[in-house]
Structure formats: C-alpha cells, structure tokens
C-alpha atoms as a printed R data frame, in Angstrom:
    type eleno elety resid chain resno       x       y       z
1   ATOM     1    CA   UNK     A     1  88.761 103.409  71.386
2   ATOM     2    CA   UNK     A     2  89.920 107.061  71.721
3   ATOM     3    CA   UNK     A     3  93.334 107.713  72.412
4   ATOM     4    CA   UNK     A     4  94.401 109.739  75.140
5   ATOM     5    CA   UNK     A     5  96.961 112.644  74.939
6   ATOM     6    CA   UNK     A     6 100.430 111.743  76.157
7   ATOM     7    CA   UNK     A     7 103.205 113.911  76.096
8   ATOM     8    CA   UNK     A     8 106.726 113.189  76.308
9   ATOM     9    CA   UNK     A     9 108.154 116.174  78.588
10  ATOM    10    CA   UNK     A    10 109.566 115.367  81.300
11  ATOM    11    CA   UNK     A    11 107.496 117.373  83.484
12  ATOM    12    CA   UNK     A    12 104.749 115.033  83.182
13  ATOM    13    CA   UNK     A    13 107.455 112.347  85.011
14  ATOM    14    CA   UNK     A    14 107.601 114.450  87.652
15  ATOM    15    CA   UNK     A    15 105.520 113.245  91.192
16  ATOM    16    CA   UNK     A    16 103.272 115.785  93.001
17  ATOM    17    CA   UNK     A    17 103.490 114.794  96.291
18  ATOM    18    CA   UNK     A    18 107.096 113.424  97.271
19  ATOM    19    CA   UNK     A    19 110.828 114.958  96.293
20  ATOM    20    CA   UNK     A    20 112.447 113.697  93.413
21  ATOM    21    CA   UNK     A    21 115.449 112.210  94.728
22  ATOM    22    CA   UNK     A    22 113.484 109.965  97.481
23  ATOM    23    CA   UNK     A    23 114.090 106.522  96.755
24  ATOM    24    CA   UNK     A    24 110.088 106.078  96.235
25  ATOM    25    CA   UNK     A    25 111.073 108.165  92.857
26  ATOM    26    CA   UNK     A    26 113.159 105.656  91.814
27  ATOM    27    CA   UNK     A    27 110.713 104.508  88.959
28  ATOM    28    CA   UNK     A    28 110.902 107.926  87.294
29  ATOM    29    CA   UNK     A    29 114.697 107.467  87.098
30  ATOM    30    CA   UNK     A    30 114.537 104.310  85.803
31  ATOM    31    CA   UNK     A    31 112.169 105.700  82.754
32  ATOM    32    CA   UNK     A    32 114.405 107.950  81.856
33  ATOM    33    CA   UNK     A    33 117.534 105.563  81.564
34  ATOM    34    CA   UNK     A    34 118.071 103.465  78.360
35  ATOM    35    CA   UNK     A    35 119.671 101.335  79.803
36  ATOM    36    CA   UNK     A    36 116.907 100.084  81.579
37  ATOM    37    CA   UNK     A    37 114.431 100.983  78.786
38  ATOM    38    CA   UNK     A    38 112.681  97.731  76.736
39  ATOM    39    CA   UNK     A    39 110.247  99.662  74.484
40  ATOM    40    CA   UNK     A    40 108.087 103.211  74.486
41  ATOM    41    CA   UNK     A    41 105.332 104.637  72.713
42  ATOM    42    CA   UNK     A    42 103.438 107.670  73.096
43  ATOM    43    CA   UNK     A    43 101.639 106.513  76.527
44  ATOM    44    CA   UNK     A    44 103.657 104.014  78.114
45  ATOM    45    CA   UNK     A    45 107.549 102.937  78.687
46  ATOM    46    CA   UNK     A    46 108.351  99.545  79.841
47  ATOM    47    CA   UNK     A    47 111.316  99.148  81.747
48  ATOM    48    CA   UNK     A    48 112.975  95.864  83.200
49  ATOM    49    CA   UNK     A    49 112.572  96.265  87.488
50  ATOM    50    CA   UNK     A    50 115.996  97.280  88.803
51  ATOM    51    CA   UNK     A    51 115.829  94.913  91.420
52  ATOM    52    CA   UNK     A    52 114.175  91.694  89.637
53  ATOM    53    CA   UNK     A    53 112.225  89.099  91.671
54  ATOM    54    CA   UNK     A    54 112.072  86.384  88.957
55  ATOM    55    CA   UNK     A    55 114.294  85.933  85.842
56  ATOM    56    CA   UNK     A    56 112.115  88.304  83.624
57  ATOM    57    CA   UNK     A    57 110.577  91.465  85.711
58  ATOM    58    CA   UNK     A    58 109.300  94.197  83.627
59  ATOM    59    CA   UNK     A    59 107.319  97.422  84.469
60  ATOM    60    CA   UNK     A    60 105.082  98.978  81.868
61  ATOM    61    CA   UNK     A    61 104.653 102.462  83.506
62  ATOM    62    CA   UNK     A    62 102.342 105.330  82.158
63  ATOM    63    CA   UNK     A    63 104.278 108.645  80.579
64  ATOM    64    CA   UNK     A    64 100.469 110.448  82.155
65  ATOM    65    CA   UNK     A    65 101.343 111.255  86.013
66  ATOM    66    CA   UNK     A    66  99.403 108.629  88.028
67  ATOM    67    CA   UNK     A    67 100.647 108.417  91.305
68  ATOM    68    CA   UNK     A    68  99.102 104.664  91.691
69  ATOM    69    CA   UNK     A    69  96.357 101.593  90.859
70  ATOM    70    CA   UNK     A    70  94.565 103.843  93.356
71  ATOM    71    CA   UNK     A    71  94.451 107.124  91.604
72  ATOM    72    CA   UNK     A    72  93.018 105.599  88.268
73  ATOM    73    CA   UNK     A    73  89.985 107.397  87.170
74  ATOM    74    CA   UNK     A    74  87.422 105.889  84.951
75  ATOM    75    CA   UNK     A    75  88.652 108.001  81.979
76  ATOM    76    CA   UNK     A    76  91.389 106.060  82.305
77  ATOM    77    CA   UNK     A    77  90.348 102.935  81.011
78  ATOM    78    CA   UNK     A    78  92.062 103.160  77.678
79  ATOM    79    CA   UNK     A    79  95.370 103.611  79.115
80  ATOM    80    CA   UNK     A    80  94.783 100.861  81.709
81  ATOM    81    CA   UNK     A    81  93.709  98.631  78.444
82  ATOM    82    CA   UNK     A    82  96.541  99.449  76.630
83  ATOM    83    CA   UNK     A    83  98.984  98.756  79.695
84  ATOM    84    CA   UNK     A    84  97.403  95.217  79.583
85  ATOM    85    CA   UNK     A    85  97.816  94.760  75.830
86  ATOM    86    CA   UNK     A    86 101.628  95.892  76.277
87  ATOM    87    CA   UNK     A    87 102.387  93.484  79.237
88  ATOM    88    CA   UNK     A    88 100.540  90.744  77.050
89  ATOM    89    CA   UNK     A    89 102.596  91.573  73.851
90  ATOM    90    CA   UNK     A    90 105.904  91.805  76.036
91  ATOM    91    CA   UNK     A    91 105.307  88.065  77.268
92  ATOM    92    CA   UNK     A    92 103.909  86.504  73.776
93  ATOM    93    CA   UNK     A    93 107.959  85.862  72.552
94  ATOM    94    CA   UNK     A    94 108.599  84.147  76.007
95  ATOM    95    CA   UNK     A    95 106.800  80.733  74.695
96  ATOM    96    CA   UNK     A    96 108.815  78.628  77.767
97  ATOM    97    CA   UNK     A    97 107.847  80.765  80.699
98  ATOM    98    CA   UNK     A    98 104.333  81.112  82.441
99  ATOM    99    CA   UNK     A    99 104.031  85.202  83.555
100 ATOM   100    CA   UNK     A   100 101.704  87.101  85.943
101 ATOM   101    CA   UNK     A   101 100.345  90.220  84.977
102 ATOM   102    CA   UNK     A   102  99.289  92.958  87.736
103 ATOM   103    CA   UNK     A   103  99.418  95.464  90.612
104 ATOM   104    CA   UNK     A   104 100.791  95.739  94.041
105 ATOM   105    CA   UNK     A   105  97.698  96.220  96.675
106 ATOM   106    CA   UNK     A   106 100.065  98.793  98.543
107 ATOM   107    CA   UNK     A   107 102.757  99.716  95.979
108 ATOM   108    CA   UNK     A   108 105.679 100.931  97.423
109 ATOM   109    CA   UNK     A   109 107.238 103.240  94.962
110 ATOM   110    CA   UNK     A   110 105.591 105.993  93.004
111 ATOM   111    CA   UNK     A   111 104.267 106.172  89.576
112 ATOM   112    CA   UNK     A   112 101.536 103.875  88.842
113 ATOM   113    CA   UNK     A   113 103.502 100.214  87.441
114 ATOM   114    CA   UNK     A   114 101.920  97.128  86.117
115 ATOM   115    CA   UNK     A   115 104.454  94.023  86.609
116 ATOM   116    CA   UNK     A   116 104.955  91.523  84.291
117 ATOM   117    CA   UNK     A   117 106.953  89.101  85.757
118 ATOM   118    CA   UNK     A   118 107.440  85.016  85.240
119 ATOM   119    CA   UNK     A   119 106.621  82.437  87.998
120 ATOM   120    CA   UNK     A   120 109.899  80.642  88.094
121 ATOM   121    CA   UNK     A   121 110.734  83.634  91.174
122 ATOM   122    CA   UNK     A   122 114.438  82.693  90.671
123 ATOM   123    CA   UNK     A   123 116.164  85.663  91.496
124 ATOM   124    CA   UNK     A   124 118.909  86.519  94.502
125 ATOM   125    CA   UNK     A   125 116.387  89.710  94.445
126 ATOM   126    CA   UNK     A   126 113.472  87.268  96.019
127 ATOM   127    CA   UNK     A   127 114.633  87.669  99.366
128 ATOM   128    CA   UNK     A   128 111.858  88.122 102.053
129 ATOM   129    CA   UNK     A   129 108.382  86.554 102.769
130 ATOM   130    CA   UNK     A   130 107.084  90.377 102.207
131 ATOM   131    CA   UNK     A   131 108.583  89.527  98.606
132 ATOM   132    CA   UNK     A   132 107.320  86.224  98.067
133 ATOM   133    CA   UNK     A   133 103.404  87.193  99.366
134 ATOM   134    CA   UNK     A   134 103.438  90.248  97.361
135 ATOM   135    CA   UNK     A   135 103.224  88.392  94.290
136 ATOM   136    CA   UNK     A   136 101.698  85.029  95.155
137 ATOM   137    CA   UNK     A   137  98.558  86.304  97.215
138 ATOM   138    CA   UNK     A   138  95.624  88.091  96.420
139 ATOM   139    CA   UNK     A   139  97.576  91.424  97.447
140 ATOM   140    CA   UNK     A   140  98.656  91.260  93.548
141 ATOM   141    CA   UNK     A   141  96.149  92.658  91.850
142 ATOM   142    CA   UNK     A   142  95.151  90.732  87.935
143 ATOM   143    CA   UNK     A   143  95.682  93.497  85.558
144 ATOM   144    CA   UNK     A   144  92.247  91.865  83.541
145 ATOM   145    CA   UNK     A   145  90.515  92.477  86.328
146 ATOM   146    CA   UNK     A   146  91.710  96.104  87.092
147 ATOM   147    CA   UNK     A   147  90.658  96.733  83.667
148 ATOM   148    CA   UNK     A   148  87.282  95.042  84.002
149 ATOM   149    CA   UNK     A   149  86.278  96.767  87.398
150 ATOM   150    CA   UNK     A   150  87.468 100.169  85.637
151 ATOM   151    CA   UNK     A   151  85.441  99.500  82.653
152 ATOM   152    CA   UNK     A   152  82.330  97.718  84.631
153 ATOM   153    CA   UNK     A   153  81.929  99.856  87.681
154 ATOM   154    CA   UNK     A   154  84.232 102.819  86.764
155 ATOM   155    CA   UNK     A   155  86.450 102.741  89.874
156 ATOM   156    CA   UNK     A   156  88.355 100.121  90.943
157 ATOM   157    CA   UNK     A   157  87.741  98.323  94.386
158 ATOM   158    CA   UNK     A   158  90.609  99.189  97.269
159 ATOM   159    CA   UNK     A   159  91.738  96.738  99.402
160 ATOM   160    CA   UNK     A   160  91.774  97.142 103.025
161 ATOM   161    CA   UNK     A   161  94.794  98.078 104.943
162 ATOM   162    CA   UNK     A   162  93.439  95.086 106.968
163 ATOM   163    CA   UNK     A   163  93.696  92.757 104.021
164 ATOM   164    CA   UNK     A   164  97.075  93.917 102.836
165 ATOM   165    CA   UNK     A   165  98.531  93.162 106.627
166 ATOM   166    CA   UNK     A   166  96.824  89.099 105.771
167 ATOM   167    CA   UNK     A   167  98.030  88.635 102.777
168 ATOM   168    CA   UNK     A   168 101.500  90.029 103.456
169 ATOM   169    CA   UNK     A   169 101.999  88.413 106.510
170 ATOM   170    CA   UNK     A   170 100.666  84.977 105.304
171 ATOM   171    CA   UNK     A   171 102.157  81.547 105.879
172 ATOM   172    CA   UNK     A   172 104.853  80.931 103.051
173 ATOM   173    CA   UNK     A   173 103.302  78.815 100.434
174 ATOM   174    CA   UNK     A   174 104.679  77.485  96.909
175 ATOM   175    CA   UNK     A   175 102.767  78.874  94.462
176 ATOM   176    CA   UNK     A   176 103.077  75.695  92.474
177 ATOM   177    CA   UNK     A   177 101.861  72.844  94.777
178 ATOM   178    CA   UNK     A   178 100.710  72.401  98.481
179 ATOM   179    CA   UNK     A   179 104.269  72.857  99.947
180 ATOM   180    CA   UNK     A   180 104.528  75.251 102.740
181 ATOM   181    CA   UNK     A   181 108.076  75.745 103.690
182 ATOM   182    CA   UNK     A   182 109.097  77.186 106.970
183 ATOM   183    CA   UNK     A   183 111.586  80.281 105.539
184 ATOM   184    CA   UNK     A   184 112.640  81.654 102.508
185 ATOM   185    CA   UNK     A   185 115.765  79.690 102.019
186 ATOM   186    CA   UNK     A   186 113.740  76.486 102.011
187 ATOM   187    CA   UNK     A   187 110.991  78.141 100.007
188 ATOM   188    CA   UNK     A   188 113.975  78.830  97.139
189 ATOM   189    CA   UNK     A   189 115.200  75.617  97.092
190 ATOM   190    CA   UNK     A   190 112.269  74.143  96.792
191 ATOM   191    CA   UNK     A   191 111.272  76.442  93.577
192 ATOM   192    CA   UNK     A   192 114.164  74.866  92.155
193 ATOM   193    CA   UNK     A   193 112.601  71.547  92.108
194 ATOM   194    CA   UNK     A   194 109.775  73.259  90.021
195 ATOM   195    CA   UNK     A   195 112.694  74.990  87.683
196 ATOM   196    CA   UNK     A   196 114.258  71.908  86.893
197 ATOM   197    CA   UNK     A   197 111.393  69.549  86.026
C-alpha cells in the first residue's frame, strides 16, 4: 500500500471555497486546538467533536485539503482506508460501547470528516430530529461501504437531494427497537431505557 504525501503546514488546512471565519470552517480551528486533539499522524488528525451527539463522538480528518466525501477521488483509496483503520483502532479500547463509523451524506462542515460515535446517543447536544436522523438512517454512510465503493468502482455514488431530504425528514424511530416516539424529548427518555439495561 503506497503512502500518500502529507504535509503538516497550516496552508494545507485552509478551505478553498469558504472564508476561514465562516462557521462551516470550524473544524479547521479544532484541528489546530491541542485541547480537541486525540491523536495525530502524518496523514490525519483525530479530534473530539465540539458538540458531541453521544457519550463518545470523535472525528477523523485528513490533513490534505479535501472539502467533503463527495470530493474524494480514486487516488484517495489509501487515505480513506487509513481513516477507517484509525477509527477502528480508536474504538477497540471502548469494549463496553457500540460504535458506528461513517460520513454524513450532506455534511454541514468543511473538511472531509469521518464520524466515530457511540450508539448510546446520550448527549445534551442531540437535540433535533435532523441530528437523530443524520446518524440513524441511510443518510449516515458507513465507512466500510465508502472504502469498498472507492476501491471497486473508483468513485463514491452521490446520494440524491431527494433521498437526503427523505432520510432527514423520516419519522423518529429508536435504532435499537421498534418504538416510534412522537418527539425528541420522548425519544431521549426512551433511549435511557436501553442505556440502563
């Protein structure tokens, strides 16, 4: 497996289309914050999500300036696989928790970022139906599937805007059972029943 050339210069961390001060560029600031960093190597930086949607919520980001999952090209296979492997290693020491690893179909933040999140979803930052459905419907693109698609097909198939809207507007449903809560407060109360088992 060939190693991709990486650089630690901050110029590589700059977005190409949006001003650095824009809220969507917030991940770039977090990548440079020692308090946020969990680990780092020559290709990636792992940070704690500033607004975690579960007890454990990490982001794996490349040092290479890739805007989103939809800007990944065929020659990024090694990088995407490395990000996936780093994510898997990250959760090995968390044996008492289940995790999902993947990308959002329509990311709101600049810089490609891989979510590594525990499935308790127990966090005050998990507030809206959008938050919930972004992790518990096919809007959440499994990392292993993205790696396979890129390896086998040379590209990642884009999710249509119609599907994105359908996933985000789906009715609330528990990810562990068939319960369909009426609203987020009811869902969050219900989630505690799974956590306390």
